[in-house]
N, C-alpha and C positions, 0 to 999 in steps of 0.2 A: 607485732611482733609474738609469737605465742612462744612460750618457753616450755620445754619437755618437761614433765612431772616425773618423778621416780617411778612412778607406776607405767611410765610411757617409756622407759628406757629397756634395753634388753635384758634379761636376768641374769645375776651374777652367775661365776663360773659353777661353783658349789652347788647351788640352787639347780643349775642344767643338769649337771653331772647326775645329781640324786633325782632327778627327775627321767633319766634315761634308763632304759633296761640294762645297760651295759654298767652305770654307775651303780644301779642298785645291786648287780652280781659282782661288782669290785667291792662294794660295802659287805657283802655276804662272803666273799673270799676273805677280805682283812680282818673283819671279826670272826670269821671261822678258825684263821689261823692262830690268834690270840687266844681263843680257848683252848685250840689243840696246843699249845705251849703250855698252857696251865694243866691239861689233863696229863702230859708228860710229866712235870714237876711234882703232880697231886698223886699219880702213882708210884713214884720214885718213894716221895715219903709214906704212902701209906705199906709198902713193902718193910719198912722198918719195924713195924709190926713183929716181924720173923725174929727179930733181936731182943726181945722181951719188953715188958714194960718201962724199965727204966729208961732206955735208949728210946722208946716212943713217945713216951710223956716229956722226955727232954727236948725232943724234935718239936714236940707242939709247944712247947714253952717258947724256944727259940722263935718259930713263927711270929710270937708275938712280940719279942725284942729285936727283930730286923732293925738292923739302923741304928741301934744304941750306942753311944749316946748322944749323936746328933737328932734321931727322932725320938719322940716319947713312944712308950709302949702301945704296940699295936696300932701306929700311925700308919707304919707300911702295909699291915695287914690290911688295913681301911682302903688305902690307895689300891692295892689289888682288886679287893672288892667293889669298888667305884669303876675300876677300868672293865672288870669280868661283868657286871651289871650292864655298862655302857654296850658292850660288845653284844650279849644276850640280848637286850632291846633291840640294837640294830640289826641282827642276825633275823630276829623273829620279824621285825617289820618288812623287812626286806622280802623275806620268804613269802610272807602274807601278800605283799604287794604284786611281788612276782607271780604268784599264784592267781591271783584276781587277773592280772592280764592275761596270763595264759588261757583262761578260762573264756574272758571276753573275746579272744583273739579268734576263739572256736566257739562260737555258740551253741553249733549244732553237732551233735555226737558223731564220731565215726560210725559209718556203717558197720564195720569191722574193726574191732579193737586191734589195736597195734602192739604186738610184745615189745616190752620195755627192756633194756639193756640188761639187768641184772636186777636181783632180788632186793637188793640195797637200793636201786632206782626207785623200785615200786613203793618202797616202805619209808622214802625221805620223810615225806608229810607227817605220818603218824608216827614215825620215830622221833620225830622233833619234838612232837606232843606229849609222846612217853617220857622223852628227857626232860622236858619243862616241869612235868609233874612231879617226877623223881628229885629235882633240884629243889622244888619246896618242902618234900617229904625229908629228903636228907638232912636238910637246914634245921627242920622240927627235932630230926631224931639226934643228931652228933652236935648241933650249935647252940640250939636253945634248949635241947635235952627234952622237949616238950610232949613228945610220943614215945619218949625212951622210959619206960616205966623202973626200971633197974639201974638208971644213969647216977653216975656219981659225979658231981661238979669239979671239974680241976682234975680229973682222972681219965683222960682221952681212950687208954689202952683198954681200962676196964669196961669203956662205957661201947667200945667196938666190940669186945667179946660180948657184952650183954647183948646188942643188937642183932649179931649172929647166933644167938643162942637161941633165937626165935623162928619159928617157920617162916613166918610172914615177912620176917626182915630179910632172910635169905632170899625169899621168892621175889619181892620188890627188886633187890640189889640187883641180882643177877639178870631178871628180865631188863632190868635199863643198862645194865653194862653190855649186853649183847646189842639192844638197840644203839647204843654209843659207839660198838664198833662198827655196825652197819653203816652208821651216820659218817664216821671219819673215814671208811673204805671210800664210800663214794663222794663225800666232802672234799677230801684231800684231794681228789683227780681232779672235780671241778673246778677246786680253787686255782689247780695250776694251769688249767685251761683259761681262765678268765684271765688270770695274770700274766698271761703269754709265755708260761714256763713249757708248754707242751709242745712237742712238732713230732714229727714223724720219728727222728732218730731217737727222740727222750720218751716216747709215751711207753714203751715196754718198760723202762726204769721206772717210771711214774708209778704205773699200776703195780709194779711189784713193792714198791715204797709202800704205795698206800694201803696194798694187803700185809705185809710186814708191820705198818704202823697199828692197823686196827687190830690185828691177832695179838700183838705185844700188849696193849692196852686193854683188850678185852682179857686176855691171860692173865696179866699183873693186876686188874681190879677184882676179878673172879677168886683169885688164888687167896685172898683175905679170907671170906666167907667159907671157902672150901676148907682152910685151914682150921677154922673155929671148928665147923662141922667136925671135922675128923679129931680135935682133940689136939692137934699140932701146936695151936696157939689156943692157949686158956688162962 
């Protein structure tokens, strides 16, 4: 009598799902929606800069004390960071593996290039790279203050103004936010389709919602550097 070893058994359901194209798309969709939720909260916080340094710096301090006194300072902030990091890694790995599968499925290039659905669709991959590089720069700029020569520790409002008082700070941020807008526009639509929310009756509504979210986020994020450049925020 031969006993089956663990390697002889069928793979577990989570492993089977992760190994499938549908599973990887689902991971991309869920992780993307988590990051989208963060972006909505982040842009709402950013817009507090229009209410002056006292309110913006107070908001930044509140982020570090969420959950007190049950949680210690910055515990909730670190929980959010860990969830976001896990989402980013899952999203990037899934995107890379799906891209490799797509290339392997069509090793011979088409004789005639097919038109894609939109500019956002054509630039999703490069947009993701741009956003990834921006996240690194953004953390070095406004979190660790490493690349912000005029940064003042403990004064977030002043650091935002310092960043957007430089031409390169504005260029990097605005280009990245345009990439975010395109990524959200196509990503939200794709996530809805992957998770089964789309159908003939809801497609138009979902497309409108995707366009509206992308426009609102892009405008909200870009409003801050524009306000500093024009002197509205100083």
